N, C-alpha and C positions, 0 to 999 in steps of 0.2 A: 722669639719668640718663645712663650711658655708653653709647654704644651703640657694639655689634662687629660688626668687616668678617665677610663670609662669607672672605674668603682668608685670614686667620690662623687660621682657630677650624676646628676639624676636630668640635666637635658638633653643626655644623648640618650634618643628613643633608635629602638630598633624595631626595624617593622618583620622579623622573621623571628618573632620571640612565640614559644607555646603558651600554654597554660602549668602552670607547673606539675600537674600531673605527671609530667612530659610526654604528654599524648599527644602525635603530630596526624595533624589533621587529614591529611593527605597520605596517607599509611596504608589507608585501606583500595589508594588507586597505584599501590605498588604492585606489578602482581607477582606473586605467590610469594610478599612476604608476610612474615607471620613474626608477631610478638608474643615472644617467651614470658612463662609464666613468671608472677615475680616467685624466686627460692626466699622458703619459709626453713626457717632451723629444724631438722629435724629431734623430736622428744622420746627419749627411748618409753617405751609400752608401759613403764612399770611407775612415770615419773609424775602425780600430782597435776590437774591445770588448774594455774592461779585463774579467782574467777573474777571479775569486772567486780569492781572495788575492795579487795580484799590487799591487804599487804602481804610485798617483796620486799627482802631486802639482796641481795647479791654482792658480796666482796669477791672481785674482784681479781683476775690473777695477779702476783704482786705487790699485792695489798697486802697490810697490815693493822688490825683492828686489836688493839688491846687495854684491859680495861676500863669494862663498858657495861653496861647492864642492859641489853637489847630487852624491846617491852613491844608488847601493843602488835608484833609481829607473824602477819599467819605466815611465810614461807621465807625461811633462812637459807640460802645458797654458797654455799662457801667452795670458792677457788682458791683462793688463796688463804691470809692467816689471821685464826678470830682467838683472840682469848680473851673468854666472859662469861658472865653471867645471864642466861635465857630462859624464859616459857614462851615457847610456839606451838603453830598448830605442826609443820612438816620440816624436818633439816633438812639436808642434799649436800654430803659432802661431794666433791670431784676427786677424783683419781690423786689432784694437786694439793686440796685441801685439806685446810690441818685447822682443828677445831681444839682448846685445852680450855676447862671448865669445867661449869655444872649446866645442864640443863634439864630441860621436862622439856616432854616432846610428846607427838602425837601418833608422830610418825617420823622412821630415822632412815634414811637412804646413807648407806656409809658408803663411799667409792674409798675415801682416803683414808686419813688420817683424825680419831680421837678419841683422846687423855682429861680422864678425870671422873666426873657425879654423871651420870647417863640414866636419866628416867622414862621410859617410852612406854607410856600410858598405852599404845594398843600394838604397831608393829614394829619390827628394829629388822632392818634389812642389810645386809653386812655382803658387800659384793668380793668377788676375787681380790681384790686389790686396796680392797677395807682391812682396816685393826681399826680395834677399838679394844683397850686398856682403859683402867678401873674399879670405879665401881657401879655395876651396871644392874637394872632394874627392866623387866622389859616385862608384859605382856602375851606376843606373840615372836615369833624370833626366827627369823630364817636365814641362814650364811652359808653362799656360794661356794664351792669349790674354792680353797687357798685363801679364803679368809679368814680372818682374826677374831677369836674374844678369849681376850684374861684377865683375869683378877677378882671382883669378887662379884659372882652373877646369883642373878634373883629372879626367879622366873614366877610368873602367876600373880601381875597384880594388872590395874585395868578396873575394870566396870566389878569381874564380879573375884577383887581380893578378897573383901570380904567374907564368900564364900569360901575360896578353898590356902588351902596352903602353901604356901615360898616354899620353894626351893633352894638351897643353898648348895653353892658348885665354889667354893673357894680356885683362885688360882687356876681356874679350867684354860686352856688353849685348844683351840679349834682350827683345824689347819689344814 
């Protein structure tokens, strides 16, 4: 007689199954039992919240994305390695993340490595573990102690760039 696996046979019905939500209808009857609140991942206070309907691309750890053009992406999260050209609203590079190439961004948060041409229309934030090298243009900049910025640096771009004269500071490094 052959044994049938319950995984491939729908004829075996279990009477003790609960809805897929995992809720146990008898849980309230158990004295002192409390359901733990579902854990939500903590986001840094400065992390922009992706609204419903906005596009977000996450390049996970140990992933290498090379030789692409990224378009129509509201938020790019880099935890791995990316070699690309992009125009986006927000880029977030994690401590282990690296981006090489060219990017035009509204807001950039760098905790890892950026190499290449970076144009940040609004705000560039370099955290203590971040390193940005290359041709960098920005509207505003915040550099945490330990963060590095080097290369050809140009300040004063953005909506008021036509009125403000850019400040050039070649080969600067802030540590």
